[in-house]
Structures are given as C-alpha cells and as structure tokens.
TORMARGU-721367 format. One record per residue (C-alpha): residue in three letters; z negated, x, y negated. Coordinates in steps of 0.1 Angstrom, whole numbers, plus 5000, padded with zeros to 4 digits. Layout:
ALAZXY ...
//
This chain:
MET666719388653 LYS668919308623 LEU672419488620 LEU674519538593 LEU678019598602 THR680619768581 SER683919928586 ALA683220218560 GLY679620278559 ILE677620198527 SER680520228504 ASN679819988475 THR676919818456 SER677119478474 ILE677019658507 HIS674119868497 ASP672419558482 ALA673019368515 LEU671519678533 VAL668119648510 ASP668019298513 LEU668019308553 LEU665519598551 GLY663119378532 LYS662219688511 PRO663419968491 ILE665620258513 ALA663120508498 GLU660220328521 SER662720268551 ASN663120488582 ALA666820528594 LEU668320638626 PHE671820748629 ILE673620718663 PRO677220878661 THR677920828698 ALA680920568694 ILE683020808672 TYR683321108698 PRO686320958715 PHE688520968686 PRO690521258672 ARG688221488651 GLY685321258664 ALA682521548667 GLY683721668632 MET683421338616 ALA679621278631 TRP678921638620 GLN680121538585 ALA678021238582 ILE674921438593 CYS675421698568 GLY676321468540 LYS679821548537 ALA681521218549 SER682920998522 SER680220738529 PRO676920838521 LEU674020868548 CYS671821138541 GLN672021118504 MET670720778506 GLY667120858499 TRP665420758532 LYS661620798538 SER663220958571 LEU666420978588 GLY666721048628 LEU669521128649 LEU669820978684 GLU672421078710 LEU672920798733 THR674921008760 ALA672121228764 LEU669120988770 PRO668220718796 PRO668120358782 ALA664320348780 VAL663820648758 VAL666820498735 ALA665120168731 ALA661820298724 ARG663120538698 SER665320258681 SER662120028679 LEU660520288655 CYS663220268628 GLY663819998601 SER667520068600 GLU670320228623 ARG673520368612 ARG675820358640 GLN679220558632 HIS682320338634 GLY684420388665 ASP684520268702 VAL681620038702 LEU681620008742 PRO679420348746 LEU676720178725 ARG676119888746 ARG674220048770 GLY671720168743 LEU671019848725 PRO667519718732 
//
C-alpha cells in the first residue's frame, strides 16, 4: 500500500500531481476510500468529518472526480473487515488528526 500524507489534504497542484503519480492513473479511473476516524477526538471532529464527506471542507474530497468514493469507519469494524475493504481501493484519504486509532486498521 502506498500512502500520500498531507497536513491539509489535496490543497494545491503539486499535491494533486503527486497523488496522480502515486496512483499511476487519472483520478477519474481510481477508487478512493475516506477514513475519518482520527478526526473524532478533536473539537468539532465529527462536524469536520461530515464536512469532508459532504464536500463542504476547505480541501476537496468528493469533488475530485473519483471513479468511486467509499467511507470506512474503523471504530465499528473488526480489523479483518477493514483490511479486506482497504485492499479494494487505489487510494485512501485519512482525515488528519490523531493517528493512533488508525494503527489497528492498517493492513
């Protein structure tokens, strides 16, 4: 699995281009998986996750033109299910925040 880590999402052309290079194909041909779990411990964390899912966040997610975009909530699933779902996507977007809850979900 390849990861592109940013502190503000896909916020400029060079980060966008790095993502396309990492995927090896256009975003329109790629599947994405959004994992908002790490943002919940922060003030307004649940609201920030909602904004990202609904396309109201300052950094685009839904508006990028993905072939498909999924949502995976790590706190509700056993690790085997998380690993299986993660393996189906070419890209994952993990909302910034506390990364410790994400460790158990990484395949």
